[in-house]
N, C-alpha and C positions, 0 to 999 in steps of 0.2 A: 906225623901223618904223611903218608906217601903223597908225593906231588901229583900222582895221576888221578886221585879221587876227585880233586876239585875240578879239573877240566871235564871229567865225566859228569859231575853234577851240573856244571855250567851248561853242558850240552843238553841235559835234561830240562833245565830251566830256561833255555835260550828263547823259547816262544813267549816267556813271561817278561822279556826285556831286562835281563839281568844287567845291572850296572855295577860299578866298583863297590858301592855300599852294599848292594845285595850279595856281591861276591864275598865280602867280608862277613856278612851275616851267614852265608852258606858255610864258611869255615867255622864260624862260631857254632852253628847247628851241629855240624859233624863232630866237633869237639864235645859238645854237651851230650850228644847221643853216645859217643865213645865213653863218656864218663857215667853212663847208665841211665840217662833220662830218655823218656819217650820223645818222639818227634813232637807230639802234641804239647808236652810240658816244655820242651825247648823253645817252641814257638811263642810261649807265654813269657819267656824271660824278658826283663826290661830292655836289654840291649836289642833284642829282636823287635820288640814292640816299638821302641823309639826310632828304629832305623828302617822300618818297612811299613807299607800301607796295609790296612786291614784286609783289603781285597787280595793282596799278595799272599797273606797268611791263610786266608780262607781257601784260596785256590790250591795252595800246597796241601791243605788237609782234605779238601773235597775231591781231589783228583787221585783216585786209587792207583792209577798207573804211575803217577809221579811219586807217590809215597812208596810204592813197591820198588821202583827203580832206585830211589835214594837208599832204601833199606838194603837192597841187593848190593849196591856199590859200597856201602859201609861194611856189610858182611864180607865182601871180597877183600876190602882193605884190611879188616881184622885178620882174616885168614892168611893173607900174604905176610902180615907182620909176624904171625906166629911162626912162620917158616924161616924168619931171619935169624 
């Protein structure tokens, strides 16, 4: 996973108070989405549920701009990896 995607997503989530645990959850979400899961399904994974608050997960799903930004960053990451 390119190192630049995590800082980009951290920037998106900054207003949500991303801490080290949420940073690791973000890595996990990216990996799960990369492996074919939807964001909604990835947010239901036990690792995510056990390490985040319900309000955090709801905020991610209910904020279309946040979801779109995450999806765009993931798409950019995949496209840049194709060119390697």
